[in-house]
C-alpha positions as CSV (number, residue, x, y, z in Angstrom):
1,M,98.7,103.1,113.2
2,N,96.3,106.0,113.1
3,I,92.6,105.9,113.6
4,T,92.1,107.8,110.4
5,N,93.9,105.2,108.3
6,S,92.0,103.0,105.9
7,V,91.2,99.6,107.3
8,L,91.6,97.9,104.0
9,V,94.9,99.6,103.2
10,D,96.3,98.8,106.6
11,V,95.3,95.1,106.3
12,R,96.8,95.0,102.7
13,N,100.0,96.4,104.1
14,F,100.1,93.9,106.9
15,L,99.5,91.0,104.4
16,N,102.4,92.4,102.2
17,V,100.0,93.1,99.4
18,G,100.7,96.4,97.7
19,K,98.6,99.2,99.4
20,D,97.2,100.3,96.1
21,S,96.6,96.8,94.7
22,D,93.0,95.6,94.7
23,A,93.7,92.2,93.3
24,F,92.9,90.3,96.5
25,D,90.2,92.6,97.9
26,G,87.6,90.0,97.1
27,E,89.4,87.5,99.4
28,I,90.5,90.1,102.1
29,I,87.2,92.0,102.6
30,P,85.1,89.1,103.8
31,H,87.7,88.2,106.4
32,I,87.8,91.8,107.6
33,I,84.0,91.9,107.9
34,A,84.0,88.6,109.8
35,S,86.6,89.9,112.2
36,L,84.5,93.1,112.8
37,G,81.5,90.9,113.3
38,T,83.3,89.0,116.1
39,L,84.4,92.2,117.7
40,S,80.9,93.7,117.5
41,Q,79.7,90.8,119.5
42,N,82.1,92.0,122.2
43,G,80.9,95.6,121.9
44,V,84.1,97.1,120.6
45,A,83.3,97.3,116.8
46,V,80.5,98.1,114.4
47,P,80.0,95.6,111.7
48,R,79.8,97.2,108.3
49,Y,81.0,96.8,104.7
50,V,84.6,97.8,104.3
51,D,86.2,99.5,101.3
52,T,89.2,101.8,100.8
53,Q,87.3,104.8,102.3
54,T,86.5,102.9,105.6
55,T,88.7,104.1,108.4
56,W,89.3,102.6,111.9
57,V,87.1,105.3,113.4
58,D,84.2,104.1,111.2
59,V,84.4,100.5,112.6
60,I,85.3,101.1,116.3
61,S,82.4,101.7,118.7
62,P,82.4,105.4,119.5
63,E,83.0,104.9,123.2
64,M,86.1,102.8,122.4
65,V,87.8,105.4,120.1
66,V,89.0,107.4,123.1
67,N,90.5,104.2,124.8
68,T,93.9,103.9,123.2
69,E,94.5,100.5,124.7
70,V,91.5,99.1,122.9
71,F,92.4,100.8,119.7
72,A,95.9,99.3,119.8
73,M,94.4,95.8,120.0
74,L,91.5,96.1,117.6
75,P,93.5,96.6,114.4
76,L,95.9,93.9,115.4
77,F,93.1,91.4,116.0
78,V,91.5,92.3,112.6
79,M,94.9,91.9,110.8
80,M,95.9,88.7,112.5
81,N,92.4,87.2,112.0
82,T,92.4,88.2,108.4
83,K,95.8,86.6,107.8
């Protein structure tokens, strides 16, 4: 996983939805946003709207981007919570 990857595309891939398929975005995006909201309450993410252009760098708190341990857990939390 790379910090410049698209959040939505990575979650689609995790859910075994085609990475270019937007058929389920209406169901996936609210769960991603809710996950980011939970993480923002803990100070590691920034809540924001997510689309295909939103990268992990955009949603991780700036001070956490350099912490690779946090970065490894944040996408996993978002993906598992969305699933």
